[in-house]
Rosetta silent file (secondary structure, phi, psi, omega in degrees, C-alpha in Angstrom):
SEQUENCE: MNPDGRYYKVHAAFSGTTAQVGPYVDDSKAVLGMKDVGKFKDTDLNLSQCTALPRCTASFLDSQVTAAAFILQRTFGVIPIDQERRKDKAVRDAATRLQSVRTRGGIVADVTGLGKTDESLLALSYLALYGEHSGREHRPHLLAVPNGPVLGQWADKIFEQYGDLDLIISSDERPTRSRYEEHWVSATAMREAPTSVRNWPSHLHYVFNLEDRRASRTVILTPYDSHAARTLDEVWVDKGSEARQNVLAVPDCTTKNRKRVMKERRQRKNELQNQEPIFSSKWRGRFESVWLRRRTEAGLRRMETKSSK
SCORE:     score description
SCORE:     0.000 S_00000001
   1 L     0.000  159.584 -178.959  117.622  113.832  138.880 S_00000001
   2 L  -130.701   87.392 -171.792  114.194  112.532  138.031 S_00000001
   3 L   -62.248  -26.289 -178.115  112.276  111.861  141.270 S_00000001
   4 L   -88.435    0.572  175.725  109.173  110.482  139.548 S_00000001
   5 L    72.516   11.688 -176.811  111.196  107.879  137.643 S_00000001
   6 H   -63.347  -34.687  179.834  109.822  108.918  134.277 S_00000001
   7 H   -57.103  -45.233 -177.431  113.253  108.786  132.678 S_00000001
   8 H   -71.238  -32.011  177.896  113.565  105.096  133.504 S_00000001
   9 H   -66.482  -43.556  178.124  109.997  104.397  132.402 S_00000001
  10 H   -65.787  -42.778 -179.568  110.623  106.001  129.004 S_00000001
  11 H   -61.589  -42.336 -179.379  113.949  104.203  128.648 S_00000001
  12 H   -66.351  -29.523 -177.745  112.371  100.828  129.427 S_00000001
  13 H   -69.865  -24.911 -174.319  109.625  101.414  126.858 S_00000001
  14 L  -120.428   19.277  179.521  112.081  101.684  123.979 S_00000001
  15 L  -147.191  172.641  177.776  114.835   99.282  124.964 S_00000001
  16 L  -140.563 -173.070  176.788  115.434   95.747  126.173 S_00000001
  17 L  -128.271  177.012  177.540  118.024   93.632  127.909 S_00000001
  18 L   -67.236  -19.578 -178.619  119.850   90.418  127.078 S_00000001
  19 L   -94.519  -23.004 -174.261  117.222   88.614  129.164 S_00000001
  20 L  -156.136  136.029  169.878  114.068   90.273  127.847 S_00000001
  21 L  -131.460  122.010 -178.235  112.757   92.305  124.939 S_00000001
  22 L    92.802 -179.236 -177.221  109.103   93.345  125.066 S_00000001
  23 L   -64.010  154.596  176.578  106.429   92.646  127.688 S_00000001
  24 L   -65.893  139.558 -176.528  106.779   89.695  130.072 S_00000001
  25 H   -62.933  -51.960 -175.553  105.135   86.535  128.729 S_00000001
  26 H   -61.523  -40.963  178.928  103.330   85.474  131.933 S_00000001
  27 H   -66.574  -41.069  179.473  101.976   88.968  132.563 S_00000001
  28 H   -61.799  -43.412 -179.144  100.828   89.311  128.950 S_00000001
  29 H   -67.892  -36.107  179.604   98.993   85.985  129.083 S_00000001
  30 H   -67.740  -45.072 -176.832   97.347   86.854  132.396 S_00000001
  31 H   -69.698  -38.342 -178.014   96.098   90.259  131.268 S_00000001
  32 H   -84.404   -2.719  177.470   94.831   89.061  127.877 S_00000001
  33 L    72.512   41.997 -178.043   93.102   86.038  129.414 S_00000001
  34 E   -85.306  142.621  178.207   95.152   83.377  127.623 S_00000001
  35 E  -125.306  125.533 -179.935   94.636   79.671  128.374 S_00000001
  36 E   -64.089  134.478 -178.956   97.238   77.048  127.420 S_00000001
  37 E  -125.459    3.241  178.933   95.868   74.491  124.962 S_00000001
  38 E   142.508 -159.807 -179.058   98.955   72.479  124.031 S_00000001
  39 E  -114.331  157.262  178.859  102.167   72.631  122.030 S_00000001
  40 L   -82.941  108.424  179.853  102.914   73.839  118.514 S_00000001
  41 L    51.449 -127.762 -177.422  103.305   70.722  116.341 S_00000001
  42 L  -103.100   37.096 -178.233  106.290   68.644  117.562 S_00000001
  43 L  -115.627  178.162  174.981  107.995   71.475  119.438 S_00000001
  44 L   -95.161    9.626 -178.194  108.159   72.735  123.014 S_00000001
  45 L   -77.495  130.161 -178.240  106.501   76.016  122.017 S_00000001
  46 E   -74.729  145.226  170.999  103.323   76.775  123.966 S_00000001
  47 E  -118.957  140.975  178.516   99.995   77.445  122.278 S_00000001
  48 E  -142.664  160.055  176.505   97.171   79.321  123.990 S_00000001
  49 E  -121.002  155.029 -173.614   93.725   80.705  123.217 S_00000001
  50 E   -93.972  107.677  179.578   92.191   83.960  124.388 S_00000001
  51 L   -72.975  -16.546  178.673   89.312   83.409  126.820 S_00000001
  52 L   -76.262  -14.128  178.338   88.635   87.169  126.816 S_00000001
  53 L  -113.022   93.551 -171.114   87.524   86.864  123.160 S_00000001
  54 L   -62.288  -22.399 -176.651   84.566   84.452  123.242 S_00000001
  55 L  -111.419   13.166  178.178   84.324   84.050  119.457 S_00000001
  56 E   -92.425  124.698 -178.294   88.031   83.833  118.645 S_00000001
  57 L  -107.498    0.307 -178.622   89.125   80.309  117.611 S_00000001
  58 L   -74.741  151.909  173.887   92.771   81.077  116.769 S_00000001
  59 L  -111.512  148.720 -170.648   95.666   79.707  118.834 S_00000001
  60 E  -130.198  141.385  170.165   98.739   81.791  119.623 S_00000001
  61 E   -74.803  159.074  178.980  102.405   81.276  120.364 S_00000001
  62 H   -58.484  -36.777 -179.927  103.817   83.095  123.390 S_00000001
  63 H   -64.751  -32.678  178.394  105.711   85.447  121.058 S_00000001
  64 H   -74.060  -34.730  178.042  102.440   86.415  119.371 S_00000001
  65 H   -65.187  -44.729 -179.557  100.758   87.076  122.709 S_00000001
  66 H   -67.980  -31.844  177.013  103.547   89.409  123.830 S_00000001
  67 H   -65.494  -42.773  177.744  103.428   91.207  120.465 S_00000001
  68 H   -64.418  -40.802  177.540   99.684   91.842  120.897 S_00000001
  69 H   -62.683  -38.013  177.925  100.313   93.002  124.459 S_00000001
  70 H   -59.903  -46.159 -179.678  103.019   95.340  123.143 S_00000001
  71 H   -60.730  -47.260 -179.220  100.577   96.970  120.695 S_00000001
  72 H   -67.304  -38.787  178.590   97.931   97.446  123.395 S_00000001
  73 H   -59.852  -44.145 -179.568  100.524   98.591  125.918 S_00000001
  74 H   -74.322  -31.788 -178.835  101.749  101.316  123.572 S_00000001
  75 H   -68.722  -42.720 -173.247   98.224  102.274  122.504 S_00000001
  76 H  -109.080  -20.337 -170.915   96.851  102.805  126.015 S_00000001
  77 L    84.353  -39.935  174.056   99.841  102.936  128.348 S_00000001
  78 L  -130.369  129.810  179.763   97.804  100.511  130.459 S_00000001
  79 L   -72.640  123.223 -177.791   96.136   97.450  128.928 S_00000001
  80 L   -67.861  147.796  179.629   92.384   97.690  129.653 S_00000001
  81 L  -129.117  139.505  178.880   90.727   94.866  131.589 S_00000001
  82 L   -72.409  161.478 -173.105   87.029   94.014  131.734 S_00000001
  83 H   -60.187  -36.415 -177.736   85.214   94.299  135.071 S_00000001
  84 H   -66.653  -46.514 -178.604   84.958   90.561  135.646 S_00000001
  85 H   -76.137  -18.467  177.799   88.684   89.854  135.301 S_00000001
  86 H   -67.189  -18.510  178.099   89.538   92.987  137.258 S_00000001
  87 L   -69.924  -20.112 -179.016   88.288   91.161  140.363 S_00000001
  88 L   -84.216  115.922 -177.422   91.340   88.877  140.093 S_00000001
  89 H   -61.813  -36.986 -179.722   94.251   90.454  142.020 S_00000001
  90 H   -62.116  -38.202  178.597   96.834   88.505  139.983 S_00000001
  91 H   -69.170  -42.346  178.669   95.433   90.003  136.764 S_00000001
  92 H   -62.649  -41.066  179.521   95.415   93.519  138.238 S_00000001
  93 H   -65.716  -39.523  178.389   99.014   93.124  139.401 S_00000001
  94 H   -64.022  -40.882  178.571  100.083   91.871  135.968 S_00000001
  95 H   -63.596  -36.970  178.469   98.404   94.863  134.320 S_00000001
  96 H   -64.888  -41.211  179.752  100.261   97.183  136.692 S_00000001
  97 H   -68.159  -23.166 -179.028  103.608   95.612  135.753 S_00000001
  98 L   -90.996    2.077  177.741  102.769   96.082  132.066 S_00000001
  99 L   -60.350  141.191 -176.746  102.149   99.815  132.395 S_00000001
 100 L  -149.349 -176.073  175.671  104.273  101.763  129.921 S_00000001
 101 L   -73.167  132.521 -179.793  104.639  105.036  128.074 S_00000001
 102 L   -84.372  114.795  177.881  101.584  105.732  125.920 S_00000001
 103 L  -110.427    2.249  179.265  102.616  106.283  122.299 S_00000001
 104 L    60.630   32.272  176.221   99.109  105.635  120.860 S_00000001
 105 L   153.941 -179.335  179.258  100.377  102.814  118.675 S_00000001
 106 L  -165.577  175.952 -179.350  103.331  100.640  117.779 S_00000001
 107 L  -124.171  127.983  173.382  105.111   98.783  115.003 S_00000001
 108 L  -108.860  113.066 -177.376  105.324   95.019  114.673 S_00000001
 109 L  -124.800  123.176  178.338  108.135   94.114  112.261 S_00000001
 110 L  -158.817  169.008 -178.297  109.221   90.554  111.581 S_00000001
 111 L   -75.093  166.719 -178.913  110.018   88.197  108.725 S_00000001
 112 L   -60.288  136.319  172.669  107.354   86.296  106.802 S_00000001
 113 L    97.465   -1.535 -178.192  105.685   83.427  108.624 S_00000001
 114 L   -98.481    7.073  167.683  106.079   84.477  112.263 S_00000001
 115 L    96.267   30.770  179.578  102.469   85.518  112.714 S_00000001
 116 H   -63.062  -33.527  179.956  102.140   89.282  112.281 S_00000001
 117 H   -63.221  -49.324 -179.529   98.579   88.807  111.032 S_00000001
 118 H   -67.347  -37.690  177.637   97.454   86.906  114.130 S_00000001
 119 H   -59.166  -45.879 -177.810   99.348   89.280  116.433 S_00000001
 120 H   -68.045  -42.876 -177.506   97.588   92.270  114.926 S_00000001
 121 H   -71.217  -30.644  174.049   94.133   90.681  114.857 S_00000001
 122 H   -63.803  -47.039  179.424   94.460   89.521  118.473 S_00000001
 123 H   -65.533  -41.085 -178.610   95.268   93.084  119.535 S_00000001
 124 H   -66.127  -41.562  178.730   92.572   94.558  117.294 S_00000001
 125 H   -63.739  -42.359  178.981   89.903   92.159  118.591 S_00000001
 126 H   -64.921  -41.954  177.227   90.844   92.939  122.188 S_00000001
 127 H   -61.808  -41.368 -177.983   90.784   96.663  121.422 S_00000001
 128 H   -62.266  -35.935 -177.828   87.369   96.332  119.767 S_00000001
 129 H   -88.392  -33.367 -169.807   85.859   94.727  122.870 S_00000001
 130 H  -125.077   10.631 -178.248   87.695   96.488  125.697 S_00000001
 131 L   -70.196 -179.983 -173.887   89.073   99.736  124.290 S_00000001
 132 L   -68.600   -8.249  179.691   88.408  103.249  125.543 S_00000001
 133 L   -68.871  -17.886 -176.997   85.272  103.578  123.415 S_00000001
 134 L   -51.174  122.422  179.670   83.322  101.685  126.104 S_00000001
 135 L    78.251    1.984 -179.083   80.490  103.930  127.241 S_00000001
 136 L  -121.686 -152.078  179.707   81.517  106.587  124.710 S_00000001
 137 L   -78.041  145.791 -176.017   81.202  107.096  120.961 S_00000001
 138 L  -113.255  127.020  179.998   81.623  104.024  118.770 S_00000001
 139 L  -134.061  153.931  178.817   83.535  104.092  115.483 S_00000001
 140 L   -75.968  169.493  176.970   84.864  101.363  113.160 S_00000001
 141 E  -105.813  144.597  178.658   88.533  100.441  112.726 S_00000001
 142 E  -104.860  128.008  177.211   90.395  100.830  109.427 S_00000001
 143 E  -122.504  108.624 -177.758   92.717   98.033  108.287 S_00000001
 144 E  -103.281  124.067 -176.090   94.726   98.881  105.141 S_00000001
 145 E  -133.324  167.639  175.011   96.596   95.995  103.488 S_00000001
 146 L   -61.129  149.156  179.983   98.177   95.240  100.076 S_00000001
 147 L   -74.974  168.904  175.603   95.663   94.512   97.330 S_00000001
 148 L    87.619 -141.178 -175.835   95.153   91.114   95.714 S_00000001
 149 H   -58.493  -34.334 -177.872   95.761   87.790   97.506 S_00000001
 150 H   -63.372  -42.888  178.523   96.886   89.478  100.741 S_00000001
 151 H   -61.152  -41.449  178.044   93.539   91.259  101.146 S_00000001
 152 H   -63.928  -37.505  178.631   91.759   87.948  100.584 S_00000001
 153 H   -64.369  -41.905  178.717   93.938   86.227  103.182 S_00000001
 154 H   -66.637  -41.088  178.739   93.099   88.865  105.801 S_00000001
 155 H   -61.250  -44.848  179.388   89.388   88.627  104.984 S_00000001
 156 H   -62.157  -43.583 -178.185   89.467   84.831  105.343 S_00000001
 157 H   -62.281  -46.081  179.622   91.367   85.037  108.632 S_00000001
 158 H   -64.065  -46.486 -174.907   88.915   87.548  110.153 S_00000001
 159 H   -64.998  -39.267 -171.793   85.838   85.733  108.860 S_00000001
 160 H   -90.783  -30.614 -171.603   86.929   82.263  109.956 S_00000001
 161 H  -123.584  -16.137 -176.125   88.813   82.801  113.230 S_00000001
 162 E  -118.294   70.243 -174.865   88.076   86.254  114.657 S_00000001
 163 L   -70.003  -11.283  176.890   84.327   86.190  115.199 S_00000001
 164 L   -76.535  -10.579  177.754   84.409   89.066  117.689 S_00000001
 165 L  -104.563  138.052  170.976   85.056   91.385  114.727 S_00000001
 166 E   -95.134  135.705 -171.928   82.449   92.334  112.116 S_00000001
 167 E  -105.783  133.182  168.079   83.961   92.627  108.645 S_00000001
 168 E  -126.803  130.845  179.684   83.360   95.220  105.919 S_00000001
 169 E  -106.213  120.055  177.625   85.398   95.039  102.701 S_00000001
 170 E  -110.350  104.718 -178.649   85.978   98.314  100.861 S_00000001
 171 L  -148.881  161.916 -178.412   87.530   97.640   97.470 S_00000001
 172 L   -68.371  -34.256 -176.004   87.092   98.649   93.836 S_00000001
 173 L  -104.383  141.045  177.952   86.160   95.133   92.739 S_00000001
 174 L   -67.014  136.792  179.314   83.287   93.056   94.065 S_00000001
 175 L   -58.930  143.675 -179.580   84.501   89.964   95.979 S_00000001
 176 L   -82.222  -20.216 -179.288   84.392   86.749   93.978 S_00000001
 177 L   -91.180  129.876 -172.489   83.399   84.642   96.975 S_00000001
 178 H   -62.373  -28.702 -176.117   79.676   84.704   97.746 S_00000001
 179 H   -68.835  -14.123  179.523   80.147   84.753  101.523 S_00000001
 180 H  -100.827    0.568 -177.468   81.597   88.258  101.299 S_00000001
 181 H   -56.414  -47.148 -176.251   78.820   89.730   99.158 S_00000001
 182 H   -78.655   -4.352  179.429   76.917   91.201  102.102 S_00000001
 183 H  -103.560    3.002 -173.277   80.152   92.533  103.634 S_00000001
 184 E  -101.756  138.646  170.806   81.256   94.566  100.580 S_00000001
 185 E  -122.069  140.687 -174.249   80.838   98.287   99.921 S_00000001
 186 L   -76.470  166.872  176.226   81.623   99.779   96.526 S_00000001
 187 H   -61.956  -38.009  178.103   84.132  102.508   95.680 S_00000001
 188 H   -61.903  -42.410 -179.904   81.201  104.833   94.959 S_00000001
 189 H   -62.716  -41.682  179.759   79.740  104.179   98.407 S_00000001
 190 H   -67.142  -38.582 -179.402   83.058  105.006  100.106 S_00000001
 191 H   -66.374  -35.638 -177.205   83.493  108.208   98.076 S_00000001
 192 H   -80.760  -28.438 -177.373   80.006  109.444   98.982 S_00000001
 193 L   -79.443  156.171    0.166   80.188  108.537  102.662 S_00000001
 194 L   -87.922    2.778  179.572   79.832  109.728  105.317 S_00000001
 195 L   -61.099  -42.449  179.458   77.939  112.650  103.739 S_00000001
 196 L  -132.726  138.873  178.478   75.634  110.241  101.931 S_00000001
 197 L  -120.358   24.100 -175.827   75.009  106.547  102.593 S_00000001
 198 L   -64.470  -27.270  179.935   72.536  105.948   99.788 S_00000001
 199 L   -99.452    6.237  174.623   74.854  103.386   98.131 S_00000001
 200 L   -85.895  139.294  173.545   75.720  101.646  101.390 S_00000001
 201 L   -56.433  135.783 -173.613   73.905   98.366  102.106 S_00000001
 202 H   -59.905  -31.567 -177.522   71.221   99.211  104.657 S_00000001
 203 H   -75.118   -5.175  178.284   72.383   96.516  107.094 S_00000001
 204 H  -107.937    4.046 -179.680   75.782   98.272  107.334 S_00000001
 205 H   -62.885  -18.619 -176.439   74.466  101.752  108.170 S_00000001
 206 H   -61.766  -22.357 -176.983   75.180  101.082  111.845 S_00000001
 207 H   -66.050  -16.001  179.383   78.882  101.995  111.368 S_00000001
 208 H   -96.541   -1.466 -179.500   77.817  105.661  111.202 S_00000001
 209 L   -94.844  108.108 -176.018   75.818  105.473  114.445 S_00000001
 210 L   -66.953  -12.443 -179.576   78.090  106.642  117.273 S_00000001
 211 L   -98.814   -2.292 -177.917   75.758  105.045  119.819 S_00000001
 212 L   -93.973  116.498 -177.430   75.824  101.567  118.243 S_00000001
 213 H   -62.313  -23.921  179.272   78.387   99.287  119.945 S_00000001
 214 H   -62.898  -28.369 -178.163   78.686   97.198  116.788 S_00000001
 215 H   -60.197  -42.213 -177.859   80.490  100.083  115.109 S_00000001
 216 H   -78.175   -4.097  175.557   83.506   99.780  117.430 S_00000001
 217 H  -106.529   12.462 -177.407   83.600   96.026  116.769 S_00000001
 218 E  -108.869  136.341  175.610   83.747   96.504  113.009 S_00000001
 219 E  -115.131  127.945  175.675   86.878   96.524  110.877 S_00000001
 220 E   -95.227  110.801 -177.610   86.829   98.068  107.392 S_00000001
 221 E   -91.831  125.845 -174.549   89.348   96.115  105.315 S_00000001
 222 E  -146.192  147.522  172.810   90.722   98.051  102.348 S_00000001
 223 E   -74.504  128.229 -174.005   93.680   97.985   99.925 S_00000001
 224 H   -72.034  -20.815 -177.704   95.936  100.892  100.853 S_00000001
 225 H   -74.299  -13.953  178.792   97.054  101.557   97.277 S_00000001
 226 H  -127.212    2.056 -177.960   93.560  102.719   96.278 S_00000001
 227 H   -63.451  -40.709 -177.408   92.029  103.814   99.587 S_00000001
 228 H   -59.661  -40.325 -178.412   93.031  107.468   99.124 S_00000001
 229 H   -64.132  -22.656 -177.786   91.204  107.702   95.796 S_00000001
 230 H   -95.324  -10.489 -171.768   88.003  106.586   97.519 S_00000001
 231 H  -132.070   -3.591 -176.821   88.175  108.809  100.577 S_00000001
 232 E  -105.693  141.434  171.547   90.052  112.051   99.821 S_00000001
 233 E  -102.974  136.576  178.539   88.714  115.369   98.561 S_00000001
 234 E  -103.861  130.662 -179.963   91.081  117.583   96.539 S_00000001
 235 E  -134.801  137.023  176.688   90.904  121.356   96.964 S_00000001
 236 E   -93.718  127.324 -177.703   93.109  124.091   95.434 S_00000001
 237 E  -130.847  163.242  176.239   94.092  126.773   97.951 S_00000001
 238 E   -65.180  141.283  178.527   96.411  129.772   98.063 S_00000001
 239 L   -60.502  135.217 -178.446  100.000  128.909   98.914 S_00000001
 240 L    82.212    3.803 -178.307  100.631  129.470  102.596 S_00000001
 241 L   -66.015  149.592  176.917   96.914  129.334  103.338 S_00000001
 242 H   -64.170  -17.170  179.551   95.759  128.289  106.791 S_00000001
 243 H   -62.157  -22.048  179.550   93.776  125.596  104.998 S_00000001
 244 H   -64.915  -14.469  177.273   97.020  123.629  104.761 S_00000001
 245 H   -65.632  -20.518 -179.238   96.577  122.845  108.442 S_00000001
 246 H   -97.283   12.739 -178.126   93.936  120.330  107.381 S_00000001
 247 L   -65.356  131.926  174.148   96.227  118.544  104.924 S_00000001
 248 L  -104.881  -36.686  179.617   96.026  114.774  105.167 S_00000001
 249 E  -148.179  153.176  179.187   98.144  113.883  102.114 S_00000001
 250 L  -100.457  155.604 -172.418  100.138  115.772   99.519 S_00000001
 251 H   -67.186  -21.037 -178.284   99.570  115.357   95.774 S_00000001
 252 H   -90.875   22.535  179.394  102.993  113.901   95.022 S_00000001
 253 H   -71.319  -19.658  174.625  102.375  110.846   97.197 S_00000001
 254 L  -136.927  154.368  179.084  101.999  108.816   93.992 S_00000001
 255 H   -61.098  -39.446 -179.274  103.391  109.177   90.490 S_00000001
 256 H   -61.361  -46.078  178.969   99.877  109.178   89.056 S_00000001
 257 H   -64.240  -41.103 -177.889   98.787  112.082   91.259 S_00000001
 258 H   -61.583  -43.883  179.043  101.981  114.003   90.566 S_00000001
 259 H   -65.202  -39.703 -179.328  101.485  113.783   86.787 S_00000001
 260 H   -66.128  -42.112  179.859   97.841  114.765   87.070 S_00000001
 261 H   -63.852  -42.499  179.101   98.617  117.813   89.224 S_00000001
 262 H   -62.727  -39.978  179.373  101.352  118.971   86.801 S_00000001
 263 H   -65.186  -42.860 -179.062   98.967  118.596   83.871 S_00000001
 264 H   -66.674  -35.429  177.878   96.252  120.586   85.625 S_00000001
 265 H   -65.114  -39.318  178.774   98.720  123.332   86.480 S_00000001
 266 H   -65.211  -41.448 -177.108   99.737  123.622   82.806 S_00000001
 267 H   -70.804  -31.276 -177.174   96.124  123.786   81.683 S_00000001
 268 L  -119.920   45.486 -170.430   95.143  126.389   84.299 S_00000001
 269 H   -54.428  -52.897 -176.493   98.483  128.207   84.522 S_00000001
 270 H   -65.387  -40.912 -175.760   97.238  131.735   85.138 S_00000001
 271 H   -71.463  -35.068 -171.128   94.523  130.734   87.541 S_00000001
 272 H  -107.330    8.493 -173.507   96.597  128.331   89.640 S_00000001
 273 L   -62.182  -27.166  179.502  100.043  129.930   89.620 S_00000001
 274 L  -108.998   18.084 -178.395   99.711  130.990   93.278 S_00000001
 275 E  -122.897  164.206  176.881   97.757  127.970   94.389 S_00000001
 276 E  -146.900  151.478 -178.504   98.486  124.379   95.336 S_00000001
 277 E   -85.221  143.467  171.573   96.293  121.316   95.873 S_00000001
 278 E  -128.562  160.125  178.937   95.704  119.773   99.281 S_00000001
 279 E  -119.724  133.621  175.391   93.799  116.659  100.238 S_00000001
 280 E  -125.444  145.508 -175.905   91.416  116.354  103.150 S_00000001
 281 E   -92.626  128.932  174.307   89.713  113.185  104.279 S_00000001
 282 L   -69.972  -18.444 -178.869   85.947  112.976  104.436 S_00000001
 283 L   -97.764    8.181 -177.108   86.499  110.125  106.907 S_00000001
 284 L   -60.055  129.461 -179.058   88.748  112.124  109.221 S_00000001
 285 L    79.360    6.488 -176.994   87.866  111.373  112.830 S_00000001
 286 L   -97.396   -5.645 -177.858   85.559  108.543  111.777 S_00000001
 287 L  -111.152  139.718  174.933   87.845  105.651  112.760 S_00000001
 288 L   -68.283  -40.499  178.219   88.531  104.281  116.231 S_00000001
 289 E  -155.258  160.297  179.905   91.979  103.133  115.094 S_00000001
 290 E  -127.084  129.521 -178.475   93.986  102.762  111.873 S_00000001
 291 E  -122.201  132.286 -179.505   96.125   99.721  111.054 S_00000001
 292 E  -120.856  121.520  176.985   98.545   99.530  108.130 S_00000001
 293 L  -107.075  107.728  179.045   99.928   96.202  106.910 S_00000001
 294 L   -92.911  158.922  174.652  102.898   96.750  104.605 S_00000001
 295 L   -65.621  144.728  178.493  104.612   94.115  102.495 S_00000001
 296 L   -75.742  162.440  179.213  107.574   92.482  104.208 S_00000001
 297 H   -60.386  -39.657  179.269  111.099   92.983  102.925 S_00000001
 298 H   -63.186  -39.755  178.385  111.215   89.338  101.846 S_00000001
 299 H   -65.077  -39.712  178.139  107.986   89.803   99.915 S_00000001
 300 H   -65.031  -38.973  178.620  109.345   92.886   98.181 S_00000001
 301 H   -63.057  -40.479  178.135  112.512   91.003   97.219 S_00000001
 302 H   -63.216  -40.607  178.854  110.426   88.245   95.659 S_00000001
 303 H   -63.945  -42.425 -179.364  108.438   90.823   93.684 S_00000001
 304 H   -65.038  -40.322  179.450  111.647   92.500   92.455 S_00000001
 305 H   -64.301  -41.847 -179.452  113.144   89.166   91.403 S_00000001
 306 H   -65.636  -39.941 -176.433  110.004   88.231   89.531 S_00000001
 307 H   -74.005  -21.253 -178.159  109.781   91.582   87.720 S_00000001
 308 H   -84.438  -11.672 -178.828  113.428   91.431   86.637 S_00000001
 309 L   -80.470    0.000    0.000  113.043   88.125   84.803 S_00000001
């Protein structure tokens, strides 16, 4: 037997019923401060806006609201509420019903076009304003997305509709749009930081100040296929060394790295025969949260079809 009911709490966190999958809609809307603003086009689907995010202009379907609540629910176990809304008993009761097992994150998986971007940015904006950093140390959030048009789409969405977030773009190439010039940091700047910030724009130095609240409201947008090259240090250590406890990534994570490591081993055969490379992040512990946006299965199928022609 389980007198504290934890078994049922864990079971409910990872399963659903024929009547419900995920957090309750009404409770999610109450806790996140959603206000109905109409219907989606010519349908009966509700649209709402988040009153808890004063600079957010996006509108959300109920399914997107529950997805954001799911992410926050899994991140904290209990969705945080600001002091003003905590005075409302209905909001407190809704937050209690949404309590769940804390897994420190979650996965939102759906087909193209159902709003994963807005779901994630709603949760991220709410986390930035009301997360556990309040009154503690402040760090930026990392958002890793596919390079190219997708990165530009995320930048546009944040810049235009999610004003509660401050945007920094970390990419190898300088943005072509002038409005992002002051939000861009070079590959050199990322490689040198946080040890040195000499190549960081001076108005962005606040992200390294743990006492500056703006840091926890900042998202660093970066392409995940090149982020490692800008933030990882490579060190050769003895096989079985305790240093492997600090491993963040292994060298065979990409074909390019694997070939380079094999070449270096051939060139330094005698010296490196009992050693292996490990990677450690200079940014380890510097982010409040990490978000990874992978390509959807449909998107991958389109890429495969295009490459086969």
